N, C-alpha and C positions, 0 to 999 in steps of 0.2 A: 504494499499499499503506501503510495506516495505521501511525501509529508502535507503537501497541499490538500490533498484527499481527506486525510486524517483531520486536517486542521477544520475543515468545514464539517466533517461528521461532528467532531466535538462539539463546534458552536451549534450544530443542530441539536444535539443530546442536552446542551446547556439551556436552549431556548425553550426544549419540550419540558424539562425540568422546572423551568422558570414557569411557562404556563400553567402546569400541573400544580405547582406551590400556590399560584394565584388563586387558580379555582377552588383549593382546598381551605384557603383564608375562611375563618368562621364570619359569618353575617353578624354585623353589629347596628343595633337601631341608633347609635349615636355616629354613625358615619354620615359626614356631612356630604351633599351634593354640591358641585361648583356653579356657580351663579350662571356661568355660558351654558351648561347643560339644562340647567333648570329653565332657562330662557328658550333652549330649542325645545324641550317637553312643552312648555306653555305656548310655543307657537303651534303644535301639534293639536294640543288640547282645544285651542280656540278655533283653529283652522277646520278641525273636524265638527265641531259644534256649529260654526257659520255656515259651513258647506252641506250638513247632511243633516241635522237636527231639524224635524218638520215642525216644529212648535217653539222654536228657539224665542220668538218676538209674541207669542200667543198673549201671555200674561205681563210681559216685561216689554215696552217699545226698544226699539235698536239703539236711540241714544242713550239709553239709561243702562242697556247691557253693555254697549262700548263704555261707560264710564267704569262699570263693575270690573270689566275685562282690564282697563287701562290702571284702575286702583290695584288690583291683584297684581299686574306686572311690575308696577313700582315697587313691590315687596320682594323682589328677586336680586336685589344689587348683592347681597351677602350669601354666603354658603348657607344651606337648610338640611336638616335632616328630613327623612321620609315624611314622618310623623308632620313635621312643621308645614313642609311642602301640600301634604294632603290636605290639611287644615284650611290653606288659601284656596285650595282648588274648589273644596267642598262648599265654601261661602259663596263662590261664583254660582256653582251648580244649582243651588238653592234659589238662586234669583229667577231661574227658568220656571220654577213651580211647576215641576215634572216630576210626579212620584216615581218614574220608570227612569230616570237618569240619576246616576249615583256614582260616586268613587269608591273604590275597595283598595286595601292596601297591596303591596307586591308580594308574591309567594313567599320570597324570603321572611318579609315581617311576618305574614300569617302563620308560617311554621315557627317562628321565634315566639309569638305569642301563644302557641299550642305546648311548646316545650319549656317554656322560662317560668320560673316561681316568681310571677310579678307581683307586688302588693295591689290588693283589689279594694275598691270603694265597697264598704263594708254593707252597705244598705240596698235593698231592692226598693224603688219608688213608685208610686202611683202618682201621677200629676194630673190635675184638672183645676181648670179655672186659674187662680193664681195661686193655689195650694198644693202643699207636697206632704203624701202620708207613707208612712213606712210600712212596706209589705213584709220584709225579711229581714233580719240583722244576722249577719255570719259570726258577730261576737255574742256568742249564745248566753255569756255570763253577765251581759250590761243589764243594770237593774234599771236604768232610766229610761233608753229608747227600745220600745218594744213594737210589735204589730201592732198598727193602728195609731203610732204616734204621730203627731202633725208637727212638722217642721216648719218654722217661720224663716230661719236663715242660716246659711253656711259661710263661714268667714266673712261675717258681715253683711253677706250678699242676700237681701231678702228673697224669698220664694219667686215672687214676680220676677225680679231681676235676673234668676238662674234661668226661668223658663224662657223669659224673653231672648236671653243670649242663647240659650240652647237651640232655639228655633231656627236661628239663622244657620245650623249644620243639620237640618233635619228636611228630607224632601218630601213633597206632597203633591198633589194635584190641585193647582189653583190656590185657592184660600180655605180648601178643606182642612182647617186646623184640628179636628178632631184626629185625624190620621197622626199629627205631630204628636199629640198629647198620649195617643196610644204606643207609639215608636218609643216617647221618653219613659214610658211605664214598663217597656219589655224588659225582661231581665238583663240588667248590666249596661243598658244603654246611658242610664242616666250617669253612672258612675264612669264609664268610659269617655262620655262627652265632658265630665269634669275635670278628668285627668288631661284630656287632649287640651282643652282651654285654659285651664289654670295650672296644669302641671301637678307634679306629685310632691308632696311635704310629708314629714313624719307623721304629722295630725292634723286635724282640722277643727275649728269649734263649730259646735251646733246649737242653735237657740231653738228650743222646742216647748210644747204646751202640754202641761200635765194633766191628768184625769180631772182636774176642777179649773182647767184653761189658764193656769198661771204660767208664766213664761219662765224657762230657765235656759241657763248656758252651761254645756259641758264639752270638755276636750275629747276628740274621740280619734284614736290610731286607725290609720289603714290596715285592713286585715292581710296579714300576712301567712299565704298558704304554707310556708316552710315550717311555721312554728306550731301548726295544727294537724297533730298525727290521727285525729279522730275524723268523724264523717263530715265534718261542717265543710271542708273545701270541696267537698263534693255535694253539698247541698243544692237544693233547687226551690225555688217559691212554691207554693202548694199547686197542686193541679188543678185545672178546670173541673168544673162539676162533670162527673161521669167519665172523667178520662183515666183515673188510674187503672194500672195492671190491666190495660187492655191490649189485644195484639195490636202491631203496627196497622193494619189496615183499618181495625175498628175504630183505631184512634184518629183516623182521617176521615172516615164515613162509616155512619152507623144507623141502623133503625132500631127504634124500641117502640113497644106498644104497650100502653096503659088500657088494657081491656076493660077497666072499671067505668073509663071515660070514655070508651072508643075513639081514643086520641093516639096518632102517632108523632114521633120525634124524630126528626131526619137530622142528622148532622151532618154537614158537609164543611170539613176544614181546609179543603184544597180542591181545584180543578186541575191540578196537573194531571199530565197523562202517567200511565203505569200504575194507577191505583184501582183498575177494572172499574172505573165509574159506570161505563155505559150497561155493564150486566149489572151492576149494583142498583142503578135507577130501574131498571127494566123488572127486576126482581121484586124490588121495594114496591113500586106501584102496583104490581100484580098482588103482594100481600096485602095493601092498604085496601085494594078494590074487593078481593075476597073475603077480608074480614070485615068489610061494612063500614070502615073507619069515617067518621062524622068531620072530625077536625085534625089538622095537621099543623104542626111546628116544624119548620125549616130553619135550623141555627147556622147562619154563615157569619157570625161575629169574629172569629178567627181566620176566615178564609180570605188570604191574599191574593188571591185568582189563579191563574193558569191558563188551560186552553180555552178558547171562546166557544169553540164547538161543544165542549162538554156543558158549559153554563149553558148554552142554548139548548142542548138537550133536556136538561133540567127545566128551562123556560116552557119548553113545549109540552112538558107533562102537566103543567098547572095554568097556563094562560088559556084565554077564551076567545082568541082572536088571531088571524095572521099577523104577522111582524116583521119589520127587519132590523139588523144590528146595526147598521150604519147607514145615515144619511149621507157621509162623506168620509171618505177613506184615502189617503194619497201619502205619497214620499215626494220628497223634494229633488232628489238626485239619484241618478243611478251609478255615477262615477264621479271621480274627482280627484285633485292634487292629494289629497291625504289619505284617499283609501288605503293605501299600503299598509296604514297602522290600524286598519279595522279587521280584526282577527276573522280569518275565513271568510274574506269579503267575495273572493270568486263565487263562492256557492250563493251569498247573497245576492250578489249582482246578478248572477244567472236567474235566480228566483224573479226579482224585480224585472228582468228583462221579459220573462214568461208570463207574469200576473199582471203586469200593469201596462197602460198605455198613456202617452203624453196627450193631455186635454188642452184645451184652447188657454185655459189658465196657465200653462207653463208646468203643471204638477203631474205628477205620474200616478194617475188614479187606479185602483183596485176595483175595477168596475163590476165585478161578478158580487161582492158583497153591497155595495151601494144600489145594485137592482134586486137582489135574491130575496124573496119572500119566504118565510118559514112559515108552518102551519101547526097547529096544536095536535097533537098526538090523540087519535081516537080511540086506540086500545089502553085499557087503565088509565085513562085521563082523571086525575082528580079534580072533583067538582065541589068539594065541602068546603068548609071554612079553612083557610090557610092565614097561619101568623109568621111573618118571617122577620128572626131577630137579627139584626145589623149592628154595625160599630165601628170604630176608627178603623180595624185592622180590615175590615171588608173592603177591598181594593179591584181594581183591574176589571177581569171577568166579573167578578162578584157583583160590583157595581153595576155592571150592563144587566146582569140578571134582574138586580133589586129595582133599576130603574125600568125594566121591560114592562114588570108585572105591577108595578105600583099604580094604583087608582082603580083596578079591577074591583068590583063589588065585593066579591068574596076574600080579598087578600089584604090583609093590615100589616103593615111595617112597623115593628116596634124596637125601640131601643136608642142607639146614638147615631148621629150623623156619620156616614161612611167617610173612609179616608180618599176614596177615589171619587172622581169628578162625576157629577150628574150629567153633564153637558158632553162630554167625551173626554179622552186621554191620548197619550202618545204611547205605543206599544207594537204590538204585532210581531214584526220582527226586532229582535234586540240583540245584536252582536256586543261584544266587548272591543274596547280599544285599548291597546296597550302603548304607554309612552314609554319611548327609548331609552331613557337613561335612569330615572326614577324606578321604571317598572311597575309603576301605579296603573290600576285599570278603572276606566270607567264604563258603564253601560251607556249605550246608544242607541235608542229607539228609533227606527225608519218611518215610521207610518203615523200620520196625523188622523184621529178617530173623531167625528162629530156623531154622536150616535142619538141625539136628542136636539134637534137644531131649535132650541127656545133659549133666545138671548138671557131671560130672566135666570137661567141654570147656569151659566158660565161662571166658573170660579168655585161653585159650592159642591157639596157632597150630596148625596142623597139624605133628606132629610126624612126621619121617620113619621108615620103618621101618629103615633102615641110614643111621646118621647119619654125615656126612662133614664135620666142622666146619673152618673156615679156621685154618691156622698159617701163619707167615711163611715157613716151608721152601717151600710151595707157589710162592711168586713166582719162584722159580728153576728150578722143574720145567718141561720141554718139554711143550707142549700144555695141554689143559684136563684137571686132576686128577681131577674127577668124572667126566668123560667117559671117561678112562682106567681109573677104577676099574670103571666100569660095564662095559667092554669087557672086564676082566679078570674080571669076574664070569661073565659070557657065556660066555667060552672055559673058565672053571673048571666050570660046569654042563655045557656040552658033554663036556670030558674025563671026566665021571663017568659 
């Protein structure tokens, strides 16, 4: 072997070792991303949204969105961690008021969160109005703050200040704020936002009300999983009514029959594919028909949506007239400068080419759904009284379902306003976009859907016919307060 050849082989081995070593370096959440890399990512972020998002100016006009983009860009002068950069992008995303557009961490950071023993905010919180109430406390020996305790301030920030601040980092459709309250109340979200916005300190000051409504202040440490070898680190807030120890599919969809009341209770927690919903609906409505069930309660409070075809199928079993699910459905682009950053865009573009046509307004319309009329099922169609439980977690396809049947004489919507928009949303095809340097992802809906072209509905969720808002006293009631209310309503109608 010549010296020249040996030299280059040696250089190659060193380079390979160098590359291998760099790949094996452990990920650290404190790593900083250089300003020039942040700017490149931000250019992609803004470019993708401005070119492809079908509703970028639906609720926030262009001059205002430009202001928010420019405001965020001005914060990229120094190096930032991934968490700091995500916080800036999330603030911008919220201004779209699109519940289907959201930022998530890189795979590396997500893996870090799954494996690291990171101090945890100890409380699960229920937020409503300007109030915060404790659902769960990981500090089991805490004699002051227990389930049901009302918190008035944390580190001198009132509950209203905290809620208003966190709302800037939560997405929902339009001004359907009940969706934000439900997100903030979901397990861990309040604590994650507190850490993201205010950082992590050894402890924090909590002001709370005791049983006599007297305010106190106490210093509370963050919960450290490493110091607790018991079950607390694996504890979860109490499960919802009827959801304990159920097989996986029954936890997603189940039918229960109260034979004494001749009432069926149909719980649908998702319209996602893979849950055998078509066969479940078919069998369930057959059972309801054969048993002569007079009243049906459909619970979709925890249903965040999924396949619109499946929510439409459920609609067909209870609606009494033909219906469409879309007045308008369109995309704004089939290709563009930033398309290479959209994951699997080749297949999404192929779908857009096959199913849409360019109309006179310059948009790419999904004409099939704009024209197609669905009809009620004739076999095992339910004609009795129907009570549909909705809430802030009712979103996307669930909102379409609730809105399409609202106003029918035998159907009553009960509970809280949905988190999904009553007028429409942006969804249908939702690829991920991966930013090249930070490796952050964000969801990009490609279609703009108007399902009910009534301007009065723009920006709001589906409002129930009978409102049953949350209050702290419900935490001490036996059973599910809203299910109990429906049962009482059924009994009241029967007695009349």
